N, CA, C and O atoms as CSV, one atom per row, in Angstrom:
chain,resi,resn,atom,element,x,y,z
A,1,UNK,N,N,-75.827,88.288,-106.324
A,1,UNK,CA,C,-76.879,88.418,-105.333
A,1,UNK,C,C,-76.309,89.188,-104.135
A,1,UNK,O,O,-75.177,88.956,-103.711
A,2,UNK,N,N,-77.094,90.078,-103.620
A,2,UNK,CA,C,-76.645,90.839,-102.463
A,2,UNK,C,C,-76.494,89.927,-101.253
A,2,UNK,O,O,-77.235,88.955,-101.109
A,3,UNK,N,N,-75.561,90.230,-100.405
A,3,UNK,CA,C,-75.293,89.404,-99.220
A,3,UNK,C,C,-76.500,89.351,-98.285
A,3,UNK,O,O,-76.797,88.293,-97.732
A,4,UNK,N,N,-77.201,90.471,-98.098
A,4,UNK,CA,C,-78.378,90.483,-97.217
A,4,UNK,C,C,-79.472,89.560,-97.743
A,4,UNK,O,O,-80.080,88.806,-96.983
A,5,UNK,N,N,-79.716,89.627,-99.046
A,5,UNK,CA,C,-80.724,88.762,-99.653
A,5,UNK,C,C,-80.320,87.300,-99.512
A,5,UNK,O,O,-81.150,86.455,-99.176
A,6,UNK,N,N,-79.072,87.003,-99.763
A,6,UNK,CA,C,-78.576,85.634,-99.619
A,6,UNK,C,C,-78.767,85.136,-98.187
A,6,UNK,O,O,-79.218,84.010,-97.976
A,7,UNK,N,N,-78.430,85.965,-97.212
A,7,UNK,CA,C,-78.579,85.579,-95.805
A,7,UNK,C,C,-80.044,85.339,-95.442
A,7,UNK,O,O,-80.346,84.419,-94.682
A,8,UNK,N,N,-80.965,86.162,-95.979
A,8,UNK,CA,C,-82.399,85.956,-95.740
A,8,UNK,C,C,-82.865,84.623,-96.323
A,8,UNK,O,O,-83.613,83.882,-95.686
A,9,UNK,N,N,-82.416,84.333,-97.534
A,9,UNK,CA,C,-82.790,83.067,-98.171
A,9,UNK,C,C,-82.228,81.876,-97.397
A,9,UNK,O,O,-82.917,80.875,-97.202
A,10,UNK,N,N,-80.995,81.989,-96.965
A,10,UNK,CA,C,-80.371,80.922,-96.195
A,10,UNK,C,C,-81.124,80.681,-94.882
A,10,UNK,O,O,-81.347,79.535,-94.492
A,11,UNK,N,N,-81.509,81.756,-94.209
A,11,UNK,CA,C,-82.273,81.642,-92.967
A,11,UNK,C,C,-83.630,80.982,-93.221
A,11,UNK,O,O,-84.077,80.156,-92.426
A,12,UNK,N,N,-84.282,81.345,-94.324
A,12,UNK,CA,C,-85.571,80.739,-94.682
A,12,UNK,C,C,-85.432,79.242,-94.902
A,12,UNK,O,O,-86.285,78.467,-94.472
A,13,UNK,N,N,-84.372,78.838,-95.563
A,13,UNK,CA,C,-84.137,77.410,-95.799
A,13,UNK,C,C,-83.895,76.661,-94.494
A,13,UNK,O,O,-84.370,75.538,-94.320
A,14,UNK,N,N,-83.162,77.276,-93.586
A,14,UNK,CA,C,-82.920,76.645,-92.283
A,14,UNK,C,C,-84.238,76.491,-91.511
A,14,UNK,O,O,-84.467,75.466,-90.869
A,15,UNK,N,N,-85.103,77.515,-91.577
A,15,UNK,CA,C,-86.404,77.440,-90.908
A,15,UNK,C,C,-87.277,76.355,-91.539
A,15,UNK,O,O,-87.952,75.609,-90.831
A,16,UNK,N,N,-87.264,76.269,-92.868
A,16,UNK,CA,C,-88.054,75.249,-93.564
A,16,UNK,C,C,-87.588,73.848,-93.172
A,16,UNK,O,O,-88.410,72.955,-92.968
A,17,UNK,N,N,-86.298,73.659,-93.068
A,17,UNK,CA,C,-85.750,72.359,-92.671
A,17,UNK,C,C,-86.182,72.011,-91.251
A,17,UNK,O,O,-86.564,70.871,-90.984
A,18,UNK,N,N,-86.127,72.974,-90.341
A,18,UNK,CA,C,-86.538,72.737,-88.958
A,18,UNK,C,C,-88.026,72.374,-88.890
A,18,UNK,O,O,-88.415,71.496,-88.120
A,19,UNK,N,N,-88.848,73.039,-89.685
A,19,UNK,CA,C,-90.285,72.735,-89.711
A,19,UNK,C,C,-90.509,71.335,-90.269
A,19,UNK,O,O,-91.301,70.565,-89.724
A,20,UNK,N,N,-89.814,71.006,-91.353
A,20,UNK,CA,C,-89.974,69.686,-91.977
A,20,UNK,C,C,-89.558,68.560,-91.045
A,20,UNK,O,O,-90.127,67.470,-91.107
A,21,UNK,N,N,-88.578,68.802,-90.181
A,21,UNK,CA,C,-88.106,67.780,-89.241
A,21,UNK,C,C,-88.845,67.816,-87.911
A,21,UNK,O,O,-88.500,67.074,-86.991
A,22,UNK,N,N,-89.855,68.668,-87.800
A,22,UNK,CA,C,-90.646,68.740,-86.578
A,22,UNK,C,C,-89.947,69.462,-85.438
A,22,UNK,O,O,-90.364,69.347,-84.285
A,23,UNK,N,N,-88.906,70.193,-85.738
A,23,UNK,CA,C,-88.153,70.908,-84.707
A,23,UNK,C,C,-88.694,72.314,-84.468
A,23,UNK,O,O,-88.312,72.967,-83.497
A,24,UNK,N,N,-89.570,72.778,-85.337
A,24,UNK,CA,C,-90.171,74.107,-85.205
A,24,UNK,C,C,-91.592,74.055,-85.760
A,24,UNK,O,O,-91.917,73.191,-86.575
A,25,UNK,N,N,-92.419,74.972,-85.321
A,25,UNK,CA,C,-93.793,75.067,-85.804
A,25,UNK,C,C,-93.868,76.131,-86.898
A,25,UNK,O,O,-93.202,77.162,-86.805
A,26,UNK,N,N,-94.675,75.889,-87.933
A,26,UNK,CA,C,-94.838,76.922,-88.956
A,26,UNK,C,C,-95.562,78.134,-88.370
A,26,UNK,O,O,-96.354,78.004,-87.437
A,27,UNK,N,N,-95.285,79.296,-88.920
A,27,UNK,CA,C,-95.904,80.514,-88.406
A,27,UNK,C,C,-97.379,80.592,-88.781
A,27,UNK,O,O,-98.159,81.246,-88.088
A,28,UNK,N,N,-97.762,79.944,-89.849
A,28,UNK,CA,C,-99.173,79.900,-90.250
A,28,UNK,C,C,-99.410,78.625,-91.053
A,28,UNK,O,O,-98.486,78.052,-91.630
A,29,UNK,N,N,-100.635,78.208,-91.074
A,29,UNK,CA,C,-101.002,76.975,-91.756
A,29,UNK,C,C,-102.297,77.224,-92.521
A,29,UNK,O,O,-103.221,77.845,-91.997
A,30,UNK,N,N,-102.364,76.745,-93.745
A,30,UNK,CA,C,-103.541,76.906,-94.571
A,30,UNK,C,C,-104.176,75.544,-94.819
A,30,UNK,O,O,-103.483,74.576,-95.133
A,31,UNK,N,N,-105.470,75.475,-94.680
A,31,UNK,CA,C,-106.196,74.266,-95.037
A,31,UNK,C,C,-107.277,74.634,-96.039
A,31,UNK,O,O,-107.955,75.652,-95.901
A,32,UNK,N,N,-107.420,73.804,-97.028
A,32,UNK,CA,C,-108.431,74.018,-98.054
A,32,UNK,C,C,-109.414,72.863,-97.965
A,32,UNK,O,O,-109.062,71.708,-98.207
A,33,UNK,N,N,-110.644,73.190,-97.615
A,33,UNK,CA,C,-111.673,72.159,-97.478
A,33,UNK,C,C,-112.163,71.741,-98.860
A,33,UNK,O,O,-112.430,72.589,-99.712
A,34,UNK,N,N,-112.280,70.437,-99.079
A,34,UNK,CA,C,-112.809,69.990,-100.366
A,34,UNK,C,C,-114.278,70.378,-100.487
A,34,UNK,O,O,-114.977,70.470,-99.478
A,35,UNK,N,N,-114.754,70.607,-101.706
A,35,UNK,CA,C,-116.152,70.994,-101.874
A,35,UNK,C,C,-117.088,69.847,-101.513
A,35,UNK,O,O,-116.734,68.678,-101.666
A,36,UNK,N,N,-118.270,70.179,-101.038
A,36,UNK,CA,C,-119.294,69.178,-100.749
A,36,UNK,C,C,-120.011,68.875,-102.064
A,36,UNK,O,O,-120.971,69.551,-102.433
A,37,UNK,N,N,-119.532,67.861,-102.754
A,37,UNK,CA,C,-119.988,67.554,-104.107
A,37,UNK,C,C,-121.486,67.252,-104.131
A,37,UNK,O,O,-122.198,67.695,-105.033
A,38,UNK,N,N,-121.952,66.508,-103.154
A,38,UNK,CA,C,-123.374,66.162,-103.123
A,38,UNK,C,C,-124.236,67.419,-102.980
A,38,UNK,O,O,-125.271,67.542,-103.635
A,39,UNK,N,N,-123.811,68.343,-102.128
A,39,UNK,CA,C,-124.566,69.585,-101.936
A,39,UNK,C,C,-124.583,70.410,-103.220
A,39,UNK,O,O,-125.606,71.000,-103.568
A,40,UNK,N,N,-123.448,70.451,-103.924
A,40,UNK,CA,C,-123.386,71.187,-105.188
A,40,UNK,C,C,-124.349,70.565,-106.187
A,40,UNK,O,O,-125.116,71.267,-106.847
A,41,UNK,N,N,-124.301,69.247,-106.292
A,41,UNK,CA,C,-125.183,68.550,-107.248
A,41,UNK,C,C,-126.649,68.776,-106.907
A,41,UNK,O,O,-127.458,69.056,-107.792
A,42,UNK,N,N,-126.995,68.656,-105.625
A,42,UNK,CA,C,-128.387,68.833,-105.215
A,42,UNK,C,C,-128.835,70.277,-105.396
A,42,UNK,O,O,-130.005,70.525,-105.689
A,43,UNK,N,N,-127.937,71.221,-105.228
A,43,UNK,CA,C,-128.279,72.632,-105.389
A,43,UNK,C,C,-128.733,72.935,-106.811
A,43,UNK,O,O,-129.633,73.747,-107.023
A,44,UNK,N,N,-128.104,72.278,-107.787
A,44,UNK,CA,C,-128.504,72.545,-109.172
A,44,UNK,C,C,-129.541,71.552,-109.684
A,44,UNK,O,O,-129.996,71.652,-110.823
A,45,UNK,N,N,-129.912,70.594,-108.835
A,45,UNK,CA,C,-131.036,69.716,-109.145
A,45,UNK,C,C,-130.789,68.656,-110.198
A,45,UNK,O,O,-131.690,68.337,-110.974
A,46,UNK,N,N,-129.588,68.105,-110.242
A,46,UNK,CA,C,-129.300,67.050,-111.210
A,46,UNK,C,C,-129.142,65.710,-110.504
A,46,UNK,O,O,-128.736,65.651,-109.343
A,47,UNK,N,N,-129.464,64.640,-111.214
A,47,UNK,CA,C,-129.231,63.295,-110.690
A,47,UNK,C,C,-127.728,63.013,-110.739
A,47,UNK,O,O,-126.961,63.773,-111.331
A,48,UNK,N,N,-127.322,61.916,-110.111
A,48,UNK,CA,C,-125.901,61.560,-110.138
A,48,UNK,C,C,-125.417,61.335,-111.568
A,48,UNK,O,O,-124.339,61.798,-111.940
A,49,UNK,N,N,-126.200,60.634,-112.357
A,49,UNK,CA,C,-125.751,60.349,-113.727
A,49,UNK,C,C,-125.693,61.625,-114.566
A,49,UNK,O,O,-124.784,61.786,-115.379
A,50,UNK,N,N,-126.652,62.532,-114.377
A,50,UNK,CA,C,-126.635,63.792,-115.122
A,50,UNK,C,C,-125.431,64.649,-114.716
A,50,UNK,O,O,-124.757,65.232,-115.564
A,51,UNK,N,N,-125.173,64.714,-113.407
A,51,UNK,CA,C,-124.067,65.532,-112.921
A,51,UNK,C,C,-122.729,64.925,-113.329
A,51,UNK,O,O,-121.802,65.651,-113.688
A,52,UNK,N,N,-122.624,63.607,-113.278
A,52,UNK,CA,C,-121.391,62.948,-113.711
A,52,UNK,C,C,-121.120,63.241,-115.186
A,52,UNK,O,O,-119.981,63.492,-115.581
A,53,UNK,N,N,-122.172,63.207,-115.985
A,53,UNK,CA,C,-122.021,63.502,-117.413
A,53,UNK,C,C,-121.592,64.963,-117.611
A,53,UNK,O,O,-120.743,65.260,-118.451
A,54,UNK,N,N,-122.188,65.865,-116.829
A,54,UNK,CA,C,-121.828,67.284,-116.897
A,54,UNK,C,C,-120.358,67.501,-116.533
A,54,UNK,O,O,-119.658,68.278,-117.184
A,55,UNK,N,N,-119.898,66.808,-115.489
A,55,UNK,CA,C,-118.515,66.941,-115.016
A,55,UNK,C,C,-117.529,66.124,-115.850
A,55,UNK,O,O,-116.314,66.252,-115.693
A,56,UNK,N,N,-118.061,65.285,-116.733
A,56,UNK,CA,C,-117.248,64.410,-117.577
A,56,UNK,C,C,-116.434,63.415,-116.751
A,56,UNK,O,O,-115.252,63.187,-117.006
A,57,UNK,N,N,-117.111,62.820,-115.739
A,57,UNK,CA,C,-116.514,61.764,-114.925
A,57,UNK,C,C,-117.498,60.612,-114.862
A,57,UNK,O,O,-118.666,60.764,-115.218
A,58,UNK,N,N,-117.028,59.466,-114.412
A,58,UNK,CA,C,-117.923,58.323,-114.277
A,58,UNK,C,C,-118.820,58.517,-113.050
A,58,UNK,O,O,-118.498,59.278,-112.137
A,59,UNK,N,N,-119.939,57.818,-113.054
A,59,UNK,CA,C,-120.849,57.878,-111.902
A,59,UNK,C,C,-120.125,57.358,-110.666
A,59,UNK,O,O,-120.309,57.892,-109.572
A,60,UNK,N,N,-119.312,56.331,-110.826
A,60,UNK,CA,C,-118.555,55.778,-109.705
A,60,UNK,C,C,-117.627,56.830,-109.089
A,60,UNK,O,O,-117.529,56.933,-107.866
A,61,UNK,N,N,-116.953,57.601,-109.927
A,61,UNK,CA,C,-116.085,58.672,-109.425
A,61,UNK,C,C,-116.905,59.696,-108.652
A,61,UNK,O,O,-116.509,60.135,-107.573
A,62,UNK,N,N,-118.047,60.070,-109.211
A,62,UNK,CA,C,-118.922,61.026,-108.522
A,62,UNK,C,C,-119.375,60.478,-107.174
A,62,UNK,O,O,-119.385,61.204,-106.180
A,63,UNK,N,N,-119.745,59.215,-107.136
A,63,UNK,CA,C,-120.168,58.594,-105.877
A,63,UNK,C,C,-119.023,58.589,-104.861
A,63,UNK,O,O,-119.245,58.833,-103.676
A,64,UNK,N,N,-117.819,58.317,-105.315
A,64,UNK,CA,C,-116.659,58.361,-104.411
A,64,UNK,C,C,-116.461,59.757,-103.839
A,64,UNK,O,O,-116.130,59.905,-102.662
A,65,UNK,N,N,-116.662,60.780,-104.660
A,65,UNK,CA,C,-116.562,62.153,-104.171
A,65,UNK,C,C,-117.659,62.441,-103.148
A,65,UNK,O,O,-117.399,63.009,-102.087
A,66,UNK,N,N,-118.872,62.049,-103.476
A,66,UNK,CA,C,-120.002,62.350,-102.595
A,66,UNK,C,C,-119.892,61.623,-101.259
A,66,UNK,O,O,-120.346,62.136,-100.235
A,67,UNK,N,N,-119.302,60.451,-101.261
A,67,UNK,CA,C,-119.177,59.670,-100.028
A,67,UNK,C,C,-117.817,59.893,-99.354
A,67,UNK,O,O,-117.452,59.181,-98.418
A,68,UNK,N,N,-117.080,60.886,-99.842
A,68,UNK,CA,C,-115.804,61.311,-99.252
A,68,UNK,C,C,-114.744,60.210,-99.208
A,68,UNK,O,O,-113.849,60.236,-98.362
A,69,UNK,N,N,-114.850,59.247,-100.119
A,69,UNK,CA,C,-113.779,58.257,-100.255
A,69,UNK,C,C,-112.627,58.848,-101.057
A,69,UNK,O,O,-111.471,58.462,-100.882
A,70,UNK,N,N,-112.951,59.779,-101.929
A,70,UNK,CA,C,-111.963,60.512,-102.728
A,70,UNK,C,C,-112.397,61.969,-102.793
A,70,UNK,O,O,-113.559,62.298,-102.555
A,71,UNK,N,N,-111.446,62.830,-103.118
A,71,UNK,CA,C,-111.750,64.249,-103.280
A,71,UNK,C,C,-111.387,64.692,-104.685
A,71,UNK,O,O,-110.354,64.286,-105.217
A,72,UNK,N,N,-112.225,65.519,-105.291
A,72,UNK,CA,C,-111.876,66.050,-106.615
A,72,UNK,C,C,-110.639,66.934,-106.503
A,72,UNK,O,O,-110.464,67.661,-105.525
A,73,UNK,N,N,-109.794,66.858,-107.510
A,73,UNK,CA,C,-108.576,67.667,-107.525
A,73,UNK,C,C,-108.465,68.381,-108.861
A,73,UNK,O,O,-109.207,68.089,-109.799
A,74,UNK,N,N,-107.553,69.299,-108.935
A,74,UNK,CA,C,-107.225,69.976,-110.182
A,74,UNK,C,C,-108.416,70.581,-110.882
A,74,UNK,O,O,-109.210,71.294,-110.268
A,75,UNK,N,N,-108.546,70.297,-112.183
A,75,UNK,CA,C,-109.618,70.896,-112.968
A,75,UNK,C,C,-111.018,70.546,-112.455
A,75,UNK,O,O,-111.926,71.373,-112.536
A,76,UNK,N,N,-111.202,69.340,-111.931
A,76,UNK,CA,C,-112.522,68.960,-111.417
A,76,UNK,C,C,-112.898,69.816,-110.215
A,76,UNK,O,O,-114.043,70.255,-110.103
A,77,UNK,N,N,-111.957,70.057,-109.322
A,77,UNK,CA,C,-112.234,70.901,-108.153
A,77,UNK,C,C,-112.528,72.334,-108.593
A,77,UNK,O,O,-113.415,72.983,-108.039
A,78,UNK,N,N,-111.793,72.825,-109.579
A,78,UNK,CA,C,-112.031,74.178,-110.086
A,78,UNK,C,C,-113.409,74.268,-110.733
A,78,UNK,O,O,-114.132,75.243,-110.526
A,79,UNK,N,N,-113.771,73.265,-111.506
A,79,UNK,CA,C,-115.078,73.257,-112.158
A,79,UNK,C,C,-116.207,73.203,-111.129
A,79,UNK,O,O,-117.233,73.860,-111.298
A,80,UNK,N,N,-116.022,72.431,-110.076
A,80,UNK,CA,C,-117.034,72.381,-109.016
A,80,UNK,C,C,-117.214,73.743,-108.367
A,80,UNK,O,O,-118.334,74.137,-108.038
A,81,UNK,N,N,-116.125,74.455,-108.183
A,81,UNK,CA,C,-116.217,75.806,-107.600
A,81,UNK,C,C,-116.994,76.734,-108.523
A,81,UNK,O,O,-117.786,77.555,-108.061
A,82,UNK,N,N,-116.769,76.605,-109.815
A,82,UNK,CA,C,-117.500,77.423,-110.784
A,82,UNK,C,C,-118.977,77.072,-110.754
A,82,UNK,O,O,-119.825,77.964,-110.761
A,83,UNK,N,N,-119.296,75.779,-110.719
A,83,UNK,CA,C,-120.687,75.344,-110.675
A,83,UNK,C,C,-121.364,75.864,-109.408
A,83,UNK,O,O,-122.525,76.273,-109.442
A,84,UNK,N,N,-120.637,75.845,-108.294
A,84,UNK,CA,C,-121.180,76.333,-107.029
A,84,UNK,C,C,-121.398,77.845,-107.057
A,84,UNK,O,O,-122.402,78.341,-106.546
A,85,UNK,N,N,-120.466,78.566,-107.651
A,85,UNK,CA,C,-120.514,80.026,-107.657
A,85,UNK,C,C,-121.493,80.580,-108.691
A,85,UNK,O,O,-122.234,81.523,-108.410
A,86,UNK,N,N,-121.492,79.998,-109.871
A,86,UNK,CA,C,-122.339,80.498,-110.958
A,86,UNK,C,C,-123.010,79.335,-111.668
A,86,UNK,O,O,-122.664,79.024,-112.808
A,87,UNK,N,N,-123.965,78.687,-111.010
A,87,UNK,CA,C,-124.561,77.477,-111.588
A,87,UNK,C,C,-125.260,77.703,-112.933
A,87,UNK,O,O,-125.201,76.840,-113.809
A,88,UNK,N,N,-125.918,78.852,-113.103
A,88,UNK,CA,C,-126.629,79.099,-114.364
A,88,UNK,C,C,-125.657,79.152,-115.540
A,88,UNK,O,O,-125.901,78.563,-116.594
A,89,UNK,N,N,-124.567,79.858,-115.341
A,89,UNK,CA,C,-123.576,79.989,-116.411
A,89,UNK,C,C,-122.900,78.647,-116.674
A,89,UNK,O,O,-122.689,78.271,-117.827
A,90,UNK,N,N,-122.564,77.929,-115.612
A,90,UNK,CA,C,-121.909,76.625,-115.772
A,90,UNK,C,C,-122.823,75.654,-116.519
A,90,UNK,O,O,-122.385,74.965,-117.440
A,91,UNK,N,N,-124.091,75.606,-116.116
A,91,UNK,CA,C,-125.014,74.688,-116.788
A,91,UNK,C,C,-125.205,75.068,-118.246
A,91,UNK,O,O,-125.216,74.202,-119.121
A,92,UNK,N,N,-125.353,76.347,-118.508
A,92,UNK,CA,C,-125.547,76.812,-119.887
A,92,UNK,C,C,-124.334,76.471,-120.737
A,92,UNK,O,O,-124.470,76.085,-121.898
A,93,UNK,N,N,-123.145,76.615,-120.156
A,93,UNK,CA,C,-121.920,76.380,-120.906
A,93,UNK,C,C,-121.607,74.893,-121.070
A,93,UNK,O,O,-121.160,74.468,-122.136
A,94,UNK,N,N,-121.839,74.102,-120.023
A,94,UNK,CA,C,-121.415,72.704,-120.033
A,94,UNK,C,C,-122.466,71.716,-120.498
A,94,UNK,O,O,-122.131,70.635,-120.981
A,95,UNK,N,N,-123.729,72.072,-120.360
A,95,UNK,CA,C,-124.794,71.109,-120.680
A,95,UNK,C,C,-124.837,70.868,-122.174
A,95,UNK,O,O,-124.829,71.811,-122.965
A,96,UNK,N,N,-124.882,69.596,-122.560
A,96,UNK,CA,C,-124.929,69.276,-124.003
A,96,UNK,C,C,-126.246,69.691,-124.642
A,96,UNK,O,O,-126.440,69.492,-125.841
C-alpha cells in the first residue's frame, strides 16, 4: 500500500474515533424517514387485513407500523417503497 494512501486511511480512522467518542462532529449526517405505512395503504385503498396479506405480515405487525410503535425494515421497507412508487405494478404482481 502506498504511504500516502495509508496515511489517509489512518487519518480517517482517527476522525471516526473522535466522532464516535463525541470529540468531533461529523461533516454530514443522513437521516432516512420511515415510510408512512398508513398513507401507503390508504393510497391503494386496501383494508388493514388486505394490506397485511399483501405484505405477508400479520395484521398486528401492520398496526404497529401504522401507529409508529415499530418501523418496517429490510425487505418490508423496500416493498413499501415499491408499492408507494408503482402501486399498479405492485398490486398486479403481489395480489393473489
